[in-house]
Residue frames relative to the residue before (quaternion, step in Angstrom):
aa qw qx qy qz dx dy dz
X 1.0000 0.0000 0.0000 0.0000 0.00 0.00 0.00
X 0.3641 -0.7640 0.4991 0.1864 3.58 -0.90 0.92
X 0.6065 -0.5633 0.4259 0.3653 3.54 -1.23 0.56
X 0.1619 -0.7686 0.6158 0.0624 3.55 -1.05 0.91
X 0.1696 -0.7976 0.5735 0.0787 3.61 -0.81 0.96
X 0.0901 -0.7734 0.6268 0.0290 3.56 -0.96 0.97
X 0.1762 -0.8037 0.5658 0.0531 3.58 -0.73 1.14
X 0.1085 -0.7761 0.6198 0.0408 3.57 -1.04 0.90
X 0.3709 -0.7785 0.4749 0.1756 3.59 -0.58 1.21
X 0.5397 -0.6154 0.4768 0.3205 3.53 -1.37 0.18
X 0.7361 -0.4182 0.3002 0.4394 3.54 -1.34 0.00
X 0.8156 0.2516 -0.2481 0.4583 3.54 -1.24 0.81
X 0.7327 0.4119 -0.2531 0.4790 3.62 0.95 -0.73
X 0.3842 -0.7182 0.5374 0.2188 3.61 -1.16 -0.44
X 0.7767 -0.3283 0.2591 0.4710 3.55 -1.32 -0.22
X 0.5868 0.6130 -0.3757 0.3725 3.60 1.10 -0.55
X 0.5396 0.6310 -0.4144 0.3728 3.62 1.16 -0.38
X 0.6938 0.4828 -0.2616 0.4660 3.58 1.24 -0.45
X 0.3184 0.7948 -0.4858 0.1759 3.63 1.19 0.18
X 0.6475 0.5132 -0.3319 0.4551 3.60 0.96 -0.79
X 0.6744 0.4868 -0.2944 0.4706 3.58 1.01 -0.79
X 0.6373 0.5196 -0.3307 0.4631 3.59 0.99 -0.78
X 0.6453 0.5151 -0.3152 0.4678 3.57 1.01 -0.82
X 0.6487 0.5275 -0.3112 0.4518 3.57 0.95 -0.90
X 0.6980 0.4623 -0.2807 0.4693 3.59 0.85 -0.94
X 0.6106 0.5485 -0.3522 0.4498 3.59 1.05 -0.70
X 0.6375 0.5229 -0.3237 0.4640 3.58 1.02 -0.77
X 0.7041 0.4395 -0.2506 0.4983 3.59 1.13 -0.63
X 0.4852 -0.6828 0.4225 0.3464 3.58 1.27 -0.11
X 0.4742 0.6485 -0.4508 0.3890 3.59 1.18 0.56
X 0.4094 -0.7234 0.5038 0.2351 3.57 -0.76 1.05
X 0.0919 0.7989 -0.5851 0.1047 3.58 -0.90 0.94
X 0.0518 -0.7746 0.6297 0.0256 3.53 -1.24 0.60
X 0.1829 -0.7551 0.6210 0.1035 3.55 -1.14 0.76
X 0.2413 -0.8033 0.5347 0.1032 3.57 -0.79 1.03
X 0.3320 -0.6758 0.6093 0.2488 3.54 -1.34 0.28
X 0.3307 -0.7291 0.5656 0.1978 3.58 -0.87 0.98
X 0.6612 -0.4910 0.3601 0.4382 3.62 -1.17 0.35
X 0.8005 0.2802 -0.2243 0.4799 3.55 -1.03 0.85
X 0.7179 0.4009 -0.2188 0.5253 3.58 1.29 -0.05
X 0.8550 0.1712 -0.1069 0.4778 3.54 -1.26 0.53
X 0.8402 -0.0812 0.0968 0.5273 3.57 -0.80 -1.05
X 0.7048 0.4127 -0.2510 0.5195 3.60 1.30 -0.23
X 0.2014 0.8348 -0.4897 0.1509 3.55 1.22 0.55
X 0.6639 0.5251 -0.3139 0.4301 3.61 1.03 -0.67
X 0.6131 0.5520 -0.3500 0.4437 3.60 1.24 -0.27
X 0.4900 -0.6119 0.5225 0.3354 3.54 -1.27 0.41
X 0.4385 -0.6606 0.5301 0.3004 3.56 -1.12 0.64
X 0.0546 0.7577 -0.6458 0.0757 3.55 -0.85 1.09
X 0.5071 -0.6906 0.4197 0.2996 3.57 -0.72 1.08
X 0.6541 0.5119 -0.3286 0.4497 3.60 0.89 -0.85
X 0.6528 0.5021 -0.3150 0.4717 3.58 1.03 -0.75
X 0.6115 0.5353 -0.3459 0.4689 3.59 1.10 -0.67
X 0.6423 0.5128 -0.3114 0.4769 3.57 0.98 -0.87
X 0.6614 0.5120 -0.3060 0.4548 3.57 0.94 -0.89
X 0.6175 0.5434 -0.3378 0.4574 3.59 1.08 -0.72
X 0.6564 0.4883 -0.3055 0.4872 3.57 0.94 -0.88
X 0.6577 0.5257 -0.3153 0.4378 3.59 0.89 -0.92
X 0.6449 0.5220 -0.3262 0.4530 3.57 0.93 -0.86
X 0.6813 0.4849 -0.2947 0.4625 3.59 0.90 -0.90
X 0.6627 0.5102 -0.3068 0.4543 3.58 0.95 -0.88
X 0.7021 0.4675 -0.2882 0.4534 3.58 0.80 -0.94
X 0.6079 0.5256 -0.3522 0.4797 3.58 1.10 -0.60
X 0.6735 0.4899 -0.2958 0.4679 3.59 0.90 -0.93
X 0.6436 0.5580 -0.3233 0.4122 3.60 1.01 -0.81
X 0.5711 0.5760 -0.3943 0.4320 3.61 1.19 -0.29
X 0.7370 0.3991 -0.2206 0.4988 3.59 1.25 -0.37
X 0.7954 -0.2019 0.1281 0.5570 3.60 1.21 -0.17
X 0.7033 -0.4343 0.3378 0.4502 3.59 -1.31 0.06
X 0.3198 -0.7871 0.5086 0.1401 3.56 -0.91 0.97
X 0.1688 -0.7193 0.6674 0.0935 3.52 -1.06 0.97
X 0.1542 -0.7907 0.5895 0.0592 3.58 -0.56 1.20
X 0.0638 -0.8021 0.5933 -0.0231 3.57 -0.82 1.06
X 0.0421 0.8199 -0.5680 0.0586 3.59 -0.66 1.08
X 0.2095 -0.7763 0.5850 0.1062 3.55 -1.08 0.76
X 0.8627 0.0263 -0.0268 0.5042 3.57 -1.05 0.89
X 0.8261 0.0131 0.0120 0.5632 3.62 -0.66 -1.02
X 0.6458 0.5235 -0.3143 0.4583 3.57 0.99 -0.83
X 0.6287 0.5226 -0.3260 0.4748 3.56 1.14 -0.64
X 0.6521 0.5163 -0.3124 0.4590 3.58 0.95 -0.87
X 0.6718 0.4752 -0.2994 0.4830 3.59 0.90 -0.88
X 0.6454 0.5255 -0.3188 0.4535 3.58 1.03 -0.76
X 0.5874 0.5488 -0.3637 0.4706 3.59 1.12 -0.63
X 0.6707 0.4935 -0.2953 0.4684 3.57 0.88 -0.99
X 0.6525 0.5108 -0.3112 0.4652 3.59 1.03 -0.76
X 0.7312 0.4396 -0.2451 0.4604 3.58 0.73 -1.07
X 0.7258 0.4278 -0.2355 0.4845 3.58 1.16 -0.63
X 0.3102 0.7669 -0.5067 0.2426 3.59 1.18 0.38
X 0.6335 -0.5474 0.3832 0.3900 3.57 -1.17 0.57
X 0.7129 0.2852 -0.2048 0.6070 3.56 1.09 -0.70
X 0.2981 -0.8258 0.4515 0.1593 3.54 0.03 1.37
X 0.3556 -0.7162 0.5586 0.2203 3.59 -0.91 0.90
X 0.6260 -0.5693 0.3774 0.3763 3.62 -1.23 0.22
X 0.2684 0.7371 -0.5616 0.2631 3.56 0.45 1.27
X 0.2489 -0.8090 0.5207 0.1121 3.58 -0.58 1.18
X 0.7945 -0.0056 0.0236 0.6068 3.59 1.18 -0.54
X 0.1451 -0.8089 0.5679 0.0469 3.56 -1.14 0.59
X 0.0933 -0.7416 0.6611 0.0651 3.55 -1.14 0.81
X 0.1058 -0.7831 0.6120 0.0308 3.55 -0.75 1.12
X 0.0984 -0.8184 0.5661 0.0102 3.56 -0.45 1.23
X 0.8605 -0.0240 0.0047 0.5088 3.57 -0.86 0.99
X 0.5997 0.5715 -0.3513 0.4362 3.58 0.92 0.87
X 0.4712 0.6789 -0.4484 0.3406 3.61 1.09 0.58
X 0.5472 0.5340 -0.4538 0.4577 3.54 0.56 1.26
X 0.4233 -0.6916 0.5204 0.2676 3.55 -1.06 0.74
X 0.3252 -0.7807 0.5012 0.1830 3.63 -0.58 1.12
X 0.4804 0.6404 -0.4604 0.3836 3.55 0.16 1.28
X 0.7845 0.3925 -0.2316 0.4204 3.55 -1.33 0.00
X 0.8396 -0.2159 0.1603 0.4719 3.51 -1.29 -0.57
X 0.6282 0.5552 -0.3423 0.4242 3.58 1.00 -0.77
X 0.6814 0.4654 -0.2857 0.4874 3.57 0.89 -0.91
X 0.6337 0.5352 -0.3343 0.4474 3.60 0.99 -0.81
X 0.6561 0.5058 -0.3073 0.4683 3.59 0.99 -0.84
X 0.6351 0.5299 -0.3221 0.4606 3.56 0.99 -0.84
X 0.6719 0.4885 -0.2957 0.4717 3.58 0.93 -0.91
X 0.6204 0.5470 -0.3377 0.4492 3.58 1.03 -0.78
X 0.6792 0.4845 -0.2904 0.4686 3.57 0.89 -0.95
X 0.6353 0.5307 -0.3328 0.4518 3.58 0.98 -0.83
X 0.6636 0.4937 -0.3084 0.4699 3.59 0.97 -0.82
X 0.6308 0.5290 -0.3342 0.4589 3.59 1.04 -0.73
X 0.6562 0.4929 -0.3128 0.4782 3.57 0.96 -0.84
X 0.6512 0.5246 -0.3177 0.4471 3.58 0.98 -0.81
X 0.6335 0.5464 -0.3232 0.4423 3.57 1.20 -0.51
X 0.5446 0.6104 -0.3993 0.4139 3.58 1.26 -0.28
X 0.6563 -0.5345 0.3446 0.4061 3.62 -1.12 0.55
X 0.7785 0.2785 -0.1589 0.5396 3.59 1.00 -0.79
X 0.4650 -0.7048 0.4110 0.3438 3.59 1.34 0.27
X 0.6889 -0.5065 0.2722 0.4412 3.56 1.12 0.66
X 0.3478 0.7739 -0.4746 0.2344 3.57 1.26 0.18
X 0.6299 0.5447 -0.3447 0.4333 3.60 0.95 -0.85
X 0.6842 0.4821 -0.2869 0.4660 3.57 0.87 -0.97
X 0.6387 0.5298 -0.3223 0.4555 3.57 0.95 -0.87
X 0.6640 0.5166 -0.3021 0.4482 3.57 0.89 -0.95
X 0.6981 0.4688 -0.2766 0.4652 3.57 0.90 -0.90
X 0.6193 0.5308 -0.3465 0.4634 3.60 1.07 -0.63
X 0.6666 0.4885 -0.3018 0.4753 3.58 0.95 -0.86
X 0.6333 0.5352 -0.3293 0.4516 3.58 1.02 -0.79
X 0.7029 0.4736 -0.2623 0.4613 3.57 1.06 -0.74
X 0.7923 0.3658 -0.1608 0.4610 3.60 1.10 -0.60
X 0.7293 0.4286 -0.2489 0.4716 3.60 1.09 -0.53
X 0.5096 -0.6355 0.4751 0.3329 3.61 -1.08 0.65
X 0.6994 -0.4885 0.3220 0.4105 3.56 -1.23 0.48
X 0.6775 0.5519 -0.3041 0.3794 3.56 0.89 -0.95
X 0.7885 0.2796 -0.1559 0.5252 3.62 1.13 -0.54
X 0.3954 0.7809 -0.4390 0.2026 3.58 1.28 -0.17
X 0.7559 0.4005 -0.2252 0.4664 3.58 0.94 -0.77
X 0.4863 0.7285 -0.4088 0.2564 3.57 1.23 -0.26
X 0.6687 0.5093 -0.3212 0.4362 3.60 0.91 -0.82
X 0.7337 0.4304 -0.2349 0.4704 3.58 1.01 -0.75
X 0.5044 0.7160 -0.4077 0.2584 3.58 1.16 -0.52
X 0.7428 0.3760 -0.2217 0.5077 3.59 1.07 -0.67
X 0.5880 -0.5644 0.3640 0.4507 3.56 1.31 0.15
X 0.4007 -0.7032 0.5353 0.2416 3.56 -1.27 0.37
X 0.3207 -0.7714 0.5268 0.1569 3.56 -0.78 1.08
X 0.0619 -0.8451 0.5309 0.0108 3.57 0.60 1.16
X 0.6962 0.5062 -0.2867 0.4205 3.58 0.89 -0.94
X 0.6696 0.5072 -0.3007 0.4517 3.61 1.17 -0.46
X 0.4739 0.7402 -0.4149 0.2354 3.58 1.21 -0.46
X 0.7423 0.4504 -0.2702 0.4161 3.56 0.55 -1.15
X 0.6798 0.4737 -0.3049 0.4696 3.59 0.87 -0.88
X 0.6283 0.5273 -0.3380 0.4615 3.59 1.05 -0.69
X 0.6589 0.4996 -0.3073 0.4711 3.57 0.94 -0.88
X 0.6470 0.5228 -0.3223 0.4518 3.59 0.93 -0.85
X 0.6608 0.5287 -0.3155 0.4293 3.59 0.96 -0.83
X 0.5925 0.5954 -0.3682 0.3986 3.59 1.12 -0.58
X 0.6066 0.5890 -0.3539 0.4000 3.58 1.12 -0.62
X 0.6253 0.5522 -0.3380 0.4358 3.59 1.23 -0.34
X 0.5623 0.6283 -0.3813 0.3792 3.60 1.24 -0.25
X 0.2667 -0.7257 0.6102 0.1729 3.58 -1.12 0.71
X 0.0739 -0.8750 0.4771 0.0364 3.55 0.56 1.19
X 0.5784 0.5778 -0.3963 0.4178 3.62 1.04 -0.59
X 0.6781 0.4691 -0.2860 0.4882 3.58 0.92 -0.88
X 0.6510 0.5289 -0.3162 0.4433 3.57 0.99 -0.85
X 0.6548 0.4994 -0.3157 0.4713 3.60 0.92 -0.89
X 0.6493 0.5394 -0.3149 0.4340 3.57 0.96 -0.88
X 0.6891 0.4758 -0.2810 0.4689 3.60 1.12 -0.62
X 0.5040 0.6386 -0.4412 0.3788 3.62 1.21 -0.15
X 0.0689 -0.8320 0.5504 -0.0094 3.57 -0.66 1.11
X 0.5732 0.6153 -0.3649 0.3996 3.57 1.28 -0.22
X 0.6518 -0.4277 0.3977 0.4838 3.64 -1.23 0.05
X 0.0289 -0.8362 0.5365 -0.1103 3.52 -0.74 1.14
X 0.0420 -0.7932 0.6075 -0.0099 3.54 -0.93 0.98
X 0.1657 -0.7282 0.6550 0.1152 3.55 -1.12 0.81
X 0.0046 0.7948 -0.6069 0.0042 3.60 -0.91 0.85
X 0.0002 -0.8049 0.5895 -0.0675 3.55 -0.76 1.14
X 0.4496 -0.6225 0.5540 0.3216 3.53 -1.27 0.40
X 0.6426 -0.5415 0.3786 0.3880 3.56 -1.13 0.60
X 0.7826 0.2979 -0.1471 0.5264 3.59 0.98 -0.84
X 0.3021 0.7791 -0.4864 0.2551 3.55 1.20 0.60
X 0.3979 -0.7336 0.4993 0.2328 3.59 -0.80 0.98
X 0.7102 0.4312 -0.2669 0.4884 3.61 1.19 -0.29
X 0.5270 0.6313 -0.4324 0.3698 3.58 0.98 0.78
X 0.3481 0.7848 -0.4804 0.1794 3.69 1.14 0.09
X 0.7820 0.3094 -0.1739 0.5124 3.62 0.97 -0.76
X 0.2465 0.8191 -0.4987 0.1402 3.60 1.17 0.40
X 0.6624 0.4972 -0.3190 0.4607 3.61 0.98 -0.76
X 0.6255 0.5215 -0.3356 0.4735 3.57 1.08 -0.69
X 0.6207 0.5281 -0.3364 0.4719 3.58 0.97 -0.81
X 0.6628 0.5064 -0.3040 0.4603 3.56 0.97 -0.85
X 0.6570 0.4954 -0.3157 0.4725 3.59 1.03 -0.74
X 0.6424 0.5272 -0.3215 0.4539 3.58 1.05 -0.73
X 0.7549 0.1843 -0.1171 0.6184 3.58 1.21 -0.56
X 0.1987 -0.8549 0.4643 0.1186 3.61 0.36 1.23
X 0.6440 0.5245 -0.3336 0.4460 3.59 1.15 -0.44
X 0.5457 0.6509 -0.3883 0.3574 3.58 1.26 -0.23
X 0.2699 -0.7255 0.6085 0.1749 3.52 -1.32 0.43
X 0.2384 -0.7733 0.5769 0.1112 3.55 -1.08 0.80
X 0.0574 -0.7761 0.6280 0.0040 3.55 -0.88 1.02
X 0.0717 -0.7764 0.6256 0.0255 3.59 -0.79 1.03
X 0.2439 -0.8017 0.5355 0.1048 3.56 -0.57 1.19
X 0.4208 -0.7341 0.4697 0.2517 3.63 -0.57 1.10
X 0.8614 0.1476 -0.1104 0.4734 3.54 -1.32 0.58
X 0.5690 0.5815 -0.3661 0.4518 3.55 1.09 0.77
X 0.3754 -0.7338 0.5292 0.2014 3.55 -1.08 0.80
X 0.7952 -0.2686 0.2485 0.4835 3.53 -1.32 -0.49
X 0.7014 0.4672 -0.2638 0.4693 3.60 1.07 -0.68
X 0.0219 0.8647 -0.5008 0.0339 3.55 0.88 1.00
X 0.6247 0.5636 -0.3477 0.4138 3.61 1.02 -0.71
X 0.7531 0.3756 -0.1931 0.5044 3.57 1.09 -0.77
X 0.6426 0.5224 -0.3334 0.4507 3.60 1.06 -0.64
X 0.7958 0.1104 -0.0344 0.5944 3.56 1.03 -0.83
X 0.0515 -0.8577 0.5107 0.0312 3.60 0.64 1.10
X 0.6531 0.5195 -0.3373 0.4357 3.61 0.98 -0.69
X 0.6203 0.5155 -0.3396 0.4839 3.57 1.09 -0.68
X 0.6734 0.4867 -0.3057 0.4649 3.57 0.87 -0.91
X 0.6541 0.5116 -0.3184 0.4572 3.58 0.96 -0.79
X 0.6041 0.5415 -0.3542 0.4652 3.58 1.12 -0.61
X 0.6366 0.5044 -0.3284 0.4822 3.59 1.06 -0.69
X 0.6020 0.5406 -0.3519 0.4706 3.59 1.05 -0.70
X 0.6475 0.5174 -0.3170 0.4610 3.58 0.93 -0.90
X 0.6482 0.5163 -0.3128 0.4641 3.58 0.97 -0.87
X 0.6757 0.4966 -0.2971 0.4567 3.57 0.88 -0.93
X 0.6482 0.5101 -0.3164 0.4685 3.58 0.95 -0.87
X 0.6609 0.5045 -0.3065 0.4634 3.60 0.93 -0.89
X 0.6304 0.5356 -0.3277 0.4565 3.58 1.03 -0.78
X 0.6948 0.4589 -0.2794 0.4781 3.56 0.90 -0.90
X 0.6093 0.5465 -0.3504 0.4552 3.59 1.06 -0.68
X 0.6356 0.5480 -0.3238 0.4369 3.55 1.01 -0.80
X 0.7560 0.3799 -0.2006 0.4939 3.56 1.06 -0.77
X 0.5250 0.6522 -0.4095 0.3624 3.59 1.26 -0.13
X 0.5642 -0.5849 0.4500 0.3702 3.61 -1.11 0.58
X 0.3287 -0.7539 0.5388 0.1826 3.55 -0.94 0.92
X 0.5327 -0.6281 0.4484 0.3474 3.62 -1.01 0.73
X 0.4129 -0.7213 0.5025 0.2381 3.56 -0.99 0.85
């Protein structure tokens, strides 16, 4: 059975943020799928509900698991929700996990500040689209520049999605992760404050910090991120049952 990769996007964006990774894996013959969470991308008309987001990940993972060991990959909010999913007391069929830009506990002053800024941007006539577009144009390479916006921006889902993250018990969830596990952050990533704690909670995990890179590590340094995907896939292939 071959390795199956399931990608979970971050807040505001959609499955399209993974286009560079999907293309890379397709060239290698590795099966992969990127999902849209409620309120995002093709599901923009839906309300964001945490239980529905978990169910979306579960459906994709269990479907993929019928064809081979599953590598779950989540970015930012998608990474945090994926941690809670993969670290559940009743473990789902996840053989390996990559958490990108998600090594911070979403609570307290940090979460409140993030929600405040999101609401301020949403109050602008264009909900901050002009600033977002210009920031991406200045920081992302040509090959990935359009990927975050391609599925549309889920501005209306931001606040409720951020609020729902505060209900997660991520310390317990990370501690229950037993599979091969990688954390990858940009050097200037705002969600890396507790990366060492996350690593201590999951001693088998590896931490990769990419120099001169922001929160959008998947798009700013797609080749570095794709190299980590290759490593994770090879690791799981090594441990997968071989056909007789």
